C-alpha positions as CSV (number, residue, x, y, z in Angstrom):
1,M,-119.8,70.8,52.8
2,V,-121.3,72.6,49.8
3,D,-119.1,75.6,48.8
4,K,-121.9,77.7,48.0
5,L,-121.6,81.6,48.2
6,I,-122.5,82.7,51.4
7,E,-124.0,86.0,50.1
8,E,-126.5,84.0,48.2
9,M,-127.7,81.9,51.4
10,S,-130.5,82.0,53.2
11,F,-130.2,82.6,56.9
12,E,-131.6,79.1,57.7
13,N,-129.0,77.4,55.5
14,A,-126.4,79.5,56.7
15,M,-127.0,78.9,60.0
16,A,-127.2,74.9,59.3
17,E,-123.8,75.1,57.6
18,L,-122.4,77.1,60.4
19,E,-123.6,74.4,62.9
20,Q,-122.1,71.9,60.7
21,V,-118.5,73.8,61.0
22,V,-118.8,74.0,64.8
23,T,-119.2,70.4,65.0
24,Q,-116.4,69.7,62.8
25,L,-114.0,72.2,64.9
26,E,-115.3,70.8,68.1
27,R,-114.6,67.1,67.0
28,G,-110.9,68.3,66.7
29,D,-109.9,65.6,64.1
30,V,-109.8,68.3,61.0
31,A,-106.2,69.0,59.8
32,L,-104.6,72.3,60.8
33,D,-105.0,73.8,57.3
34,A,-108.5,72.5,56.9
35,S,-109.3,73.8,60.4
36,I,-108.1,77.3,59.7
37,S,-110.5,77.3,56.2
38,L,-113.5,76.0,58.3
39,Y,-112.9,79.0,61.0
40,E,-112.8,81.4,58.2
41,R,-115.8,80.1,56.5
42,G,-117.5,79.9,60.0
43,A,-116.9,83.4,60.6
44,A,-118.2,84.5,57.2
45,L,-121.3,82.6,57.9
46,K,-121.7,84.0,61.2
47,S,-121.6,87.7,59.9
48,H,-123.9,86.7,57.2
49,C,-126.5,85.4,59.8
50,E,-125.9,88.6,61.9
51,T,-126.6,90.9,58.7
52,K,-129.9,88.7,58.0
53,L,-131.0,89.0,61.6
54,K,-130.3,92.7,61.7
55,A,-132.1,93.3,58.6
56,A,-135.2,91.4,60.0
57,E,-135.1,93.3,63.2
58,E,-135.4,96.6,61.3
59,K,-138.3,95.4,59.3
60,V,-140.1,94.2,62.5
61,S,-139.4,97.5,64.3
62,A,-140.5,99.6,61.3
63,I,-144.1,97.7,61.6
64,T,-146.4,100.4,63.1
65,L,-149.8,99.4,65.0
66,N,-152.8,101.3,65.2
67,S,-154.7,102.3,68.3
68,E,-156.1,98.8,68.4
69,G,-152.7,97.0,68.1
70,Q,-153.2,95.9,64.7
71,P,-150.5,96.5,62.0
72,T,-151.0,99.1,59.8
73,G,-148.2,98.5,57.6
74,S,-144.3,99.2,57.5
75,M,-142.3,102.4,56.8
76,P,-140.1,102.0,53.8
77,L,-136.7,100.7,54.3
78,D,-133.7,100.6,52.1
79,A,-133.6,97.3,50.1
80,G,-129.7,97.4,50.4
């Protein structure tokens, strides 16, 4: 597992690593200290994925449609 800063990860990379963490924890062959570290990283990855999903949902919900159902742009959102 690459020890990359979670904040810098794309949703897809964070989700892939989260799946690896879950697989390792489910196998149950990891030492207790390592399990705790994996669990903490998994929790951080989960939070990061949820944040990314929420931001994407907000962008999608801000898209406005014209009377013909075509996108006309989006309302400005905070970049933060």
